[in-house]
VOBA-1610 file (N, C-alpha, C; in pm, whole numbers, padded with zeros to 5 digits, always signed):
BEGIN
Met+14725+12924+00082Met+14620+12982+00170Met+14483+12967+00110Ala+14474+12993-00021Ala+14343+12981-00081Ala+14293+12835-00076Ser+14382+12744-00083Ser+14341+12600-00073Ser+14284+12570+00067Ala+14350+12622+00168Ala+14300+12596+00302Ala+14164+12664+00323Ser+14149+12777+00263Ser+14005+12843+00273Ser+13907+12757+00199Ala+13937+12707+00079Ala+13847+12632-00010Ala+13822+12493+00083Ser+13921+12438+00137Ser+13901+12320+00216Ser+13805+12346+00333Arg+13820+12450+00411Arg+13728+12493+00517Arg+13583+12505+00462Ala+13563+12568+00337Ala+13445+12591+00287Ala+13380+12455+00247Gln+13454+12370+00184Gln+13403+12239+00142Gln+13372+12146+00268Glu+13444+12162+00371Glu+13417+12089+00491Glu+13284+12138+00555Ala+13256+12283+00556Ala+13140+12333+00607Ala+13017+12292+00517Thr+13034+12290+00388Thr+12913+12260+00305Thr+12875+12110+00319Ser+12978+12026+00348Ser+12935+11887+00368Ser+12848+11868+00490Gln+12832+11962+00571Gln+12757+11953+00697Gln+12622+12036+00690Ile+12594+12100+00575Ile+12473+12176+00573Ile+12343+12096+00575His+12256+12145+00629His+12120+12089+00634His+12036+12162+00525Phe+12022+12087+00410Phe+11954+12141+00298Phe+11809+12121+00315Ala+11729+12221+00253Ala+11588+12198+00244Ala+11561+12074+00150Ser+11454+12009+00183Ser+11420+11890+00091Ser+11399+11925-00049Ser+11359+12050-00077Ser+11335+12100-00204Ser+11476+12136-00286Ala+11587+12135-00207Ala+11711+12186-00273Ala+11783+12074-00342Asp+11877+12117-00429Asp+11958+12020-00495Asp+12097+12050-00446Pro+12148+11978-00344Pro+12274+12005-00291Pro+12396+12006-00389Arg+12390+11914-00488Arg+12507+11912-00591Arg+12506+12049-00666Ala+12396+12108-00688Ala+12398+12230-00768Ala+12427+12351-00683Leu+12388+12342-00554Leu+12408+12456-00461Leu+12552+12454-00393Thr+12610+12334-00381Thr+12738+12327-00304Thr+12852+12421-00363Pro+12873+12426-00498Pro+12977+12510-00547Pro+12951+12653-00517Arg+12826+12694-00532Arg+12790+12832-00504Arg+12816+12871-00356Ile+12778+12781-00272Ile+12793+12800-00121Ile+12941+12796-00088Asp+13019+12711-00141Asp+13156+12707-00120Asp+13225+12841-00143Ala+13187+12902-00257Ala+13241+13029-00290Ala+13200+13136-00191Leu+13080+13122-00134Leu+13036+13229-00025Leu+13101+13198+00103Leu+13151+13090+00132Leu+13210+13058+00257Leu+13371+13067+00260Thr+13429+13118+00153Thr+13569+13133+00168Thr+13606+13238+00260Ser+13729+13241+00315Ser+13773+13344+00410Ser+13760+13490+00362Ser+13769+13500+00229Ser+13755+13642+00177Ser+13612+13689+00175Gln+13515+13602+00192Gln+13368+13641+00200Gln+13317+13653+00348Pro+13228+13740+00363Pro+13174+13754+00510Pro+13069+13656+00548Trp+13015+13575+00460Trp+12913+13494+00495Trp+12961+13374+00574Arg+12872+13321+00660Arg+12909+13195+00735Arg+12784+13119+00763Leu+12803+12990+00793Leu+12687+12904+00821Leu+12625+12951+00954Thr+12497+12933+00968Thr+12436+12953+01104Thr+12478+12847+01187Ala+12456+12862+01321Ala+12497+12754+01418Ala+12410+12632+01389Ser+12284+12640+01339Ser+12201+12521+01311Ser+12247+12454+01177Arg+12328+12521+01103Arg+12381+12475+00970Arg+12269+12466+00863Asn+12163+12547+00878Asn+12044+12548+00785Asn+12035+12683+00724Gly+12133+12768+00734Gly+12118+12903+00674Gly+12255+12971+00658Leu+12261+13079+00597Leu+12379+13166+00584Leu+12352+13305+00642Glu+12455+13369+00705Glu+12436+13499+00776Glu+12561+13574+00756Arg+12544+13709+00768Arg+12649+13804+00769Arg+12605+13937+00828Val+12705+14023+00854Val+12675+14164+00888Val+12719+14254+00758Val+12636+14336+00722Val+12666+14431+00615Val+12671+14566+00680Gly+12785+14639+00642Gly+12792+14777+00700Gly+12801+14884+00583Phe+12756+15001+00614Phe+12758+15116+00521Phe+12806+15231+00600Lys+12835+15343+00525Lys+12888+15460+00589Lys+12782+15531+00663Thr+12658+15528+00620Thr+12551+15603+00677Thr+12426+15515+00700Phe+12342+15569+00794Phe+12212+15503+00808Phe+12124+15509+00693Lys+12137+15611+00609Lys+12056+15633+00489Lys+12083+15522+00390Lys+12219+15501+00372Lys+12263+15381+00276Lys+12215+15244+00327Thr+12221+15232+00461Thr+12172+15107+00522Thr+12034+15089+00501Trp+11953+15192+00524Trp+11807+15180+00500Trp+11774+15156+00350Glu+11856+15219+00251Glu+11833+15194+00114Glu+11868+15045+00085Phe+11962+14988+00143Phe+11993+14850+00125Phe+11875+14764+00168Met+11824+14788+00281Met+11718+14711+00348Met+11586+14734+00258Asn+11554+14853+00210Asn+11447+14875+00120Asn+11450+14786-00005Arg+11571+14797-00065Arg+11593+14726-00200Arg+11587+14572-00163Val+11641+14529-00064Val+11637+14382-00033Val+11479+14344-00009Ala+11418+14436+00062Ala+11267+14404+00080Ala+11192+14403-00045Ala+11229+14485-00145Ala+11162+14484-00268Ala+11188+14352-00338Glu+11314+14306-00339Glu+11349+14178-00402Glu+11282+14064-00328Cys+11274+14071-00204Cys+11209+13970-00126Cys+11060+13949-00171Gln+10997+14070-00197Gln+10855+14060-00249Gln+10845+13987-00378Lys+10937+14015-00465Lys+10934+13939-00595Lys+10969+13796-00573Ala+11067+13759-00492Ala+11109+13624-00481Ala+11022+13547-00376Lys+10926+13623-00311Lys+10841+13560-00202Lys+10922+13483-00103His+11025+13559-00057His+11113+13494+00044His+11166+13609+00115His+11185+13592+00255His+11229+13696+00335His+11343+13653+00435Pro+11430+13746+00475Pro+11529+13713+00571Pro+11484+13728+00719Glu+11573+13688+00804Glu+11572+13726+00947Glu+11667+13822+00957Trp+11645+13949+01012Trp+11747+14042+01013Trp+11722+14139+01119Ala+11833+14219+01158Ala+11825+14323+01258Ala+11914+14439+01213Asn+11879+14558+01240Asn+11952+14677+01203Asn+11984+14758+01315Val+12108+14798+01329Val+12157+14905+01424Val+12235+14999+01356Tyr+12187+15121+01335Tyr+12241+15233+01269Tyr+12298+15201+01132Asn+12439+15166+01113Asn+12488+15148+00986Asn+12518+15004+00952Arg+12451+14915+01027Arg+12487+14773+01016Arg+12346+14693+01012Val+12363+14587+00932Val+12242+14491+00913Val+12298+14360+00931His+12244+14289+01033His+12276+14145+01042His+12165+14066+00962Ile+12203+13998+00862Ile+12111+13926+00771Ile+12133+13776+00769Arg+12021+13711+00784Arg+12026+13557+00781Arg+11923+13516+00678Trp+11968+13418+00609Trp+11885+13353+00501Trp+11860+13205+00533Thr+11746+13161+00547Thr+11718+13024+00574Thr+11576+12997+00525Thr+11535+12874+00502Thr+11400+12838+00454Thr+11331+12771+00572His+11206+12808+00595His+11130+12760+00711His+11047+12642+00657Gln+10985+12642+00543Gln+10907+12530+00492Gln+10939+12503+00353Pro+11004+12388+00311Pro+11058+12284+00399Pro+11181+12344+00470Pro+11214+12307+00585Pro+11330+12371+00662Pro+11457+12327+00606Gly+11553+12425+00601Gly+11690+12407+00557Gly+11731+12515+00460Leu+11853+12499+00407Leu+11905+12590+00311Leu+11854+12557+00173Ser+11806+12657+00102Ser+11746+12638-00024Ser+11809+12720-00130Glu+11765+12695-00257Glu+11813+12784-00373Glu+11775+12917-00350Asn+11651+12939-00296Asn+11600+13077-00271Asn+11701+13153-00179Asp+11749+13091-00071Asp+11835+13144+00017Asp+11968+13184-00053Val+12027+13099-00137Val+12150+13120-00197Val+12130+13239-00303Asn+12017+13235-00373Asn+12000+13348-00468Asn+11983+13482-00398Met+11917+13487-00279Met+11909+13609-00206Met+12038+13659-00152Val+12119+13556-00101Val+12259+13587-00056Val+12338+13655-00169Glu+12339+13599-00283Glu+12409+13654-00401Glu+12360+13790-00433Phe+12227+13811-00431Phe+12169+13940-00456Phe+12221+14039-00343Cys+12218+13999-00220Cys+12262+14090-00116Cys+12397+14129-00136Asp+12492+14047-00180Asp+12626+14072-00202Asp+12639+14179-00317Arg+12572+14153-00425Arg+12576+14252-00537Arg+12530+14388-00501Leu+12419+14392-00422Leu+12359+14516-00389Leu+12449+14586-00287Ala+12509+14515-00188Ala+12597+14584-00089Ala+12713+14640-00168Glu+12769+14575-00263Glu+12886+14633-00331Glu+12841+14746-00414Glu+12723+14745-00480Glu+12680+14855-00549Glu+12653+14989-00464Leu+12614+14959-00343Leu+12578+15074-00250Leu+12700+15118-00170Gly+12818+15064-00188Gly+12939+15099-00123Gly+12951+15046+00024Gln+12929+14923+00030Gln+12950+14864+00169Gln+13092+14892+00214Val+13091+14901+00348Val+13221+14923+00412Val+13248+14815+00515Lys+13375+14780+00540Lys+13405+14693+00641Lys+13387+14760+00780Val+13313+14689+00864Val+13273+14743+00995Val+13342+14651+01110Glu+13387+14720+01204Glu+13424+14648+01320Glu+13297+14626+01397Ile+13269+14492+01413Ile+13135+14469+01475Ile+13154+14382+01597Val+13043+14385+01672Val+13023+14289+01787Val+12907+14202+01734Glu+12951+14110+01640Glu+12855+14034+01571Glu+12760+13958+01664Glu+12820+13903+01767Glu+12739+13823+01852Glu+12608+13893+01906Thr+12620+14038+01929Thr+12512+14103+01983Thr+12404+14114+01873Leu+12434+14140+01747Leu+12337+14145+01640Leu+12273+14004+01614Arg+12362+13912+01620Arg+12310+13770+01603Arg+12215+13731+01712Gly+12242+13770+01829Gly+12156+13746+01940Gly+12025+13824+01933Leu+12025+13941+01884Leu+11906+14013+01859Leu+11820+13945+01751Val+11875+13898+01641Val+11798+13827+01535Val+11749+13692+01597Asp+11824+13627+01674Asp+11776+13502+01740Asp+11654+13535+01835Thr+11660+13629+01907Thr+11547+13671+01995Thr+11429+13703+01923Ile+11436+13785+01818Ile+11320+13830+01727Ile+11266+13700+01664Glu+11347+13615+01618Glu+11303+13489+01548Glu+11231+13397+01646Asn+11275+13386+01766Asn+11202+13304+01866Asn+11065+13365+01911Glu+11067+13497+01918Glu+10934+13560+01957Glu+10839+13571+01844Ala+10888+13568+01716Ala+10794+13571+01601Ala+10732+13449+01575Gly+10791+13335+01622Gly+10739+13201+01584Gly+10765+13167+01442Asp+10682+13064+01395Asp+10688+13013+01257Asp+10627+13118+01166Cys+10702+13181+01089Cys+10667+13280+00990Cys+10580+13226+00882Cys+10598+13096+00854Cys+10533+13030+00741Cys+10409+12964+00773Ala+10365+12971+00902Ala+10239+12894+00938Ala+10142+13012+00964Pro+10011+12970+00935Pro+09905+13067+00961Pro+09897+13102+01108Lys+09884+13237+01133Lys+09886+13289+01272Lys+09736+13276+01330Lys+09739+13232+01456Lys+09608+13226+01528Lys+09598+13361+01599Leu+09478+13415+01574Leu+09447+13552+01636Leu+09359+13535+01755
//
């Protein structure tokens, strides 16, 4: 069973759209590990990012997770696309300039996993499509976050 899971992960990583600044050979083993069936991460529909839903017992823990991710984002100068509903966060990591999956994304995915574990993440029954749709809508309305805004 583990080999089927690894095979699915390897098949998925062969189709990833990497950012031009990324080193696919260095990132592929890390991404393969994130895409096994025991992990909640999956490729975005556009294959240029990773996303998952993180759940906690309380809104307070969820907000702590988001605050600590935001602090790490400031250090890394990299931010997610995300949406929060009560004790769940749908989080998506992708790079806008240059577009694709980058080392920054994988670093932040791994950070999120460590932090979620530290804060006592719980498995949640989710309607993931609803949260993903919310993130998609927000992303479309926000426009290109990496381009100067015209006022």
